MARBA-707519 format. One record per residue (C-alpha): x, y, z. Coordinates in steps of 0.2 Angstrom, whole numbers, plus 2048, in hexadecimal, padded with zeros to 3 digits. Example, Ala and Ser with C-alpha at 12.3 -4.5 7.8 and 13.67 -1.06 7.14 Angstrom:
MARBA-707519
83E7EA827;8447FB824;
//
This chain:
MARBA-707519
C11D10B62;C06D10B52;C15D14B47;C15D01B42;C05D02B38;BFCD0FB2D;BEAD0FB28;BEAD10B15;BD7D11B13;BC7D0CB1C;BCBCFAB17;BDECF9B17;BECCFAB24;BFECF8B20;C08CF0B2E;C1BCEFB30;C21CDFB39;C32CD8B3F;C32CC5B3F;C3DCB9B48;C3ACA8B41;C3FC97B48;C39C9DB59;C32C92B68;C21C99B66;C16CA4B5B;C14CB5B64;C13CC7B62;C20CD0B6C;C1BCE2B6A;C22CF1B61;C34CF4B5E;C3CD03B56;C4CD00B4C;C5BD0CB4B;C54D13B3B;C45D19B45;C39D0DB3D;C2CD04B48;C27CF2B46;C1CCE6B4E;C28CD8B54;C22CC6B51;C29CB5B55;C24CA6B4B;C29C94B4C;C29C91B39;C3AC91B30;C3DC9EB23;C3CC92B14;C2FC90B07;C24C9DB0E;C21C94B1E;C26CA3B29;C1BCAFB1F;C0CCA3B20;C0FCA2B33;C0FCB5B34;BFFCB6B2B;BF7CA9B36;BFDCB1B46;BF7CC2B41;BE6CBBB3B;BE4CB2B4C;BE9CC0B57;BDECCDB4D;BCFCC0B4B;BCFCC3B38;BD0CB6B2A;BE2CB2B24;BDCCB7B13;BDBCC9B19;BEECC9B1E;BFACCAB10;C0DCCCB0F;C10CDAB03;C22CDDB05;C31CD5B0D;C2CCC3B09;C3ECBDB0B;C43CC9B19;C41CCBB2C;C38CDCB29;C28CDAB20;C1ACE5B1A;C09CDDB1D;BF8CE3B16;BE9CE1B21;BD8CE2B18;BC7CE5B20;BC0CF2B2C;BD0CFCB30;BC7D06B3D;BC5CF6B48;BD6CEFB43;BE0CFEB49;BDBCFDB5B;BDDCEAB5A;BEFCEDB54;BF3CF9B62;BECCEDB6F;BF7CDFB68;C06CEAB6A;C01CEFB7C;BFFCDDB81;C0FCD7B79;C17CC6B7E;C07CBEB84;
//
């Protein structure tokens, strides 16, 4: 299940997400594997994909769920795409188990 993120260093994790915008609620739905074999953490956000609103909602959702400041969550790829690459900074050794727990409790 951990194919959706990679620990880059002691302080950085790269996370791959699939985002559905204009949803009824902000929620993490779990891990999905696409036909190309790549895994993504699947997110739904209420914000529309315009003027960076959906990206901001993704940052906010992840920061709340991981209990880290939004300033430690950056969209580093796919700003205008459903598939995004996210960089999390901080204590990677505590973020990795938290990501696995989020994926396991999907949809809650």
